[in-house]
C-alpha positions in Angstrom: -4.1 -53.8 111.5 -3.4 -50.6 109.5 -0.9 -49.5 112.1 1.0 -52.7 111.8 1.1 -52.3 108.0 2.3 -48.7 108.5 5.2 -49.9 110.7 6.2 -52.6 108.3 6.1 -50.3 105.2 7.8 -47.6 107.2 10.7 -50.0 108.1 11.1 -51.0 104.5 11.0 -47.3 103.4 13.6 -46.5 106.1 15.9 -49.2 104.6 15.4 -47.7 101.2 16.1 -44.2 102.6 19.3 -45.4 104.1 20.4 -46.7 100.7 19.5 -43.3 99.1 21.5 -41.4 101.7 24.3 -44.0 101.7 24.1 -44.5 105.4 23.2 -48.2 105.4 26.6 -49.2 106.8 26.8 -46.5 109.5 23.4 -46.8 111.1 22.0 -50.0 112.4 18.9 -51.6 110.9 16.8 -50.5 113.9 17.8 -46.9 113.4 16.9 -47.1 109.7 13.6 -48.7 110.5 12.8 -46.2 113.2 13.7 -43.3 110.8 11.4 -44.9 108.2 8.5 -45.3 110.6 8.9 -41.8 112.0 9.5 -40.2 108.6 6.4 -42.1 107.3 4.3 -40.9 110.1 5.3 -37.3 109.7 5.0 -37.3 106.0 1.7 -39.1 106.3 0.4 -36.3 108.5 1.4 -33.7 105.9 0.2 -35.6 102.8 -3.1 -36.9 104.4 -3.9 -33.5 105.9 -3.6 -34.6 109.6 -4.6 -38.2 109.3 -1.8 -40.6 110.2 -3.3 -43.5 108.3 -4.4 -42.7 104.8 -4.5 -44.6 101.6 -1.5 -46.2 100.0 -0.9 -44.0 97.1 2.2 -43.2 95.1 2.2 -39.7 96.6 2.0 -41.0 100.1 4.8 -43.5 99.5 7.1 -40.9 97.9 6.4 -38.5 100.8 7.2 -41.2 103.3 10.5 -42.0 101.6 11.3 -38.3 101.5 10.4 -38.0 105.2 12.7 -40.9 106.0 15.5 -39.4 103.9 15.3 -36.0 105.6 15.3 -37.7 109.0 18.3 -39.9 108.2 20.2 -36.9 106.8 19.5 -34.9 109.9 20.6 -37.8 112.1 23.8 -38.1 110.1 24.5 -34.4 110.4 23.9 -34.5 114.1 26.2 -37.5 114.6 29.0 -35.8 112.6 28.5 -32.6 114.6 28.6 -34.5 117.9 31.7 -36.4 116.8 33.6 -33.2 115.9 32.6 -31.4 119.1 
């Protein structure tokens, strides 16, 4: 049950991260959701010291948004580099 909650919250945070990075029109909703989930997992590993599923704290949520923002920014840079090559 906690994993499902993590996926849902990660998808919402991915959408929020796409708004922050202003890529909500370029990427699809699945890309934003995947970036949110993966960013949340990676940030969760860092914040919770190796545990994927920790508590829902403000620090964990901010770290998850930051992880999704970094992932979306990296994806955008990769797509631009690939288009220019």
